[in-house]
N, C-alpha and C positions, 0 to 999 in steps of 0.2 A: 504494500500500500504506500502510495506516495504521500509525502507530507503536504499539508495544506499550504496554499500560496499565502503570501503576506497580505493581510487585510481581507481574506476570504471569509464569508459568513458561513456558519455551520448549521447543520440540521438540528432542529429542536430535539429530535428523538435520538440522533446519532451524532454526538459531539466530535467524532473523528472524521465525519464526512462533510464535504462541502455542500452547502445548500444550492440547489439548481433552480428552485422556484419558490414562489410565495403564494400561499393560499389566498384566494380572492375574498374569502369570507372572513377569516380571522387574522389575516396578514402574518401568519406564522411562516418562517423559512423552513423549507423541507428539502430533503435529498430526493434522488430519483426513485428510491424504494418507498418513500413516504408520500409521494404525490400521485394523484390520479388526474388525468386530463379528461374533462367532459366537454365536448364541443370546443376544444382548444383552450379551456380554462382550467387552471390548477386548483385542486382542492386537497387539503390534508386529509388524513384518514378519519379523524374524528368529525370534521365538518361533513365529509361525504356520508358517513354513517348517520349523522343527524338529518341530512337532506333526504336520505333514502328511507329513514324510519317510517314516516307517515305513509309513504307510498307502499312499503311492504305490508303494513297493516291493511291498507285498502285492497291490495292484491289478495291477501289471505281471506278477507271477507268475500271478495268476488269469487275466489275459488270455492269457498264453502257454499256459496249460493248456486254455483253452476250445476250440481246434481239436481237441485230442485227445479231450476229453469229447464234443464234437459228433460226431466220427468213431465213437466207441464207441456212442453213442445211434443214429446212422444205421445202423450194422451190426446192432445188436439189432433195430431196427425192420424192416430189410430181411429179416432172418432170420425174424422173426415173421410177416411178410407172406407169405413163401415157404412157411412151415409151414402157415399157415391156408389158402393157396391149394391146397396139396397135399392137405390133409385134406378140403377141399370137393370136390375132383376125385375122390378115392378114395370119398367117401361118395355121389357121384352128384349133389351139389347143383349142380354146374356141368357143363354139357354133357349 
């Protein structure tokens, strides 16, 4: 590992590493391992987790509802298929 250059800023999490970016949210200096770019914008690990937190909770709620929604659509589809089959039989289109 090379020594840090004179006047180089260091990562807040890794004092032996040079900071290569600044988190746009909290202004923390971070190294390449501690930064994540989203649409070209640097975020530190903790700010990224904070930003992703509510979205994850929303995704979990959506996933838990999806079997219910699928059941409703399946029931509607089965009912419509039954109704169409009955109508075709009554009209003499089948048999």
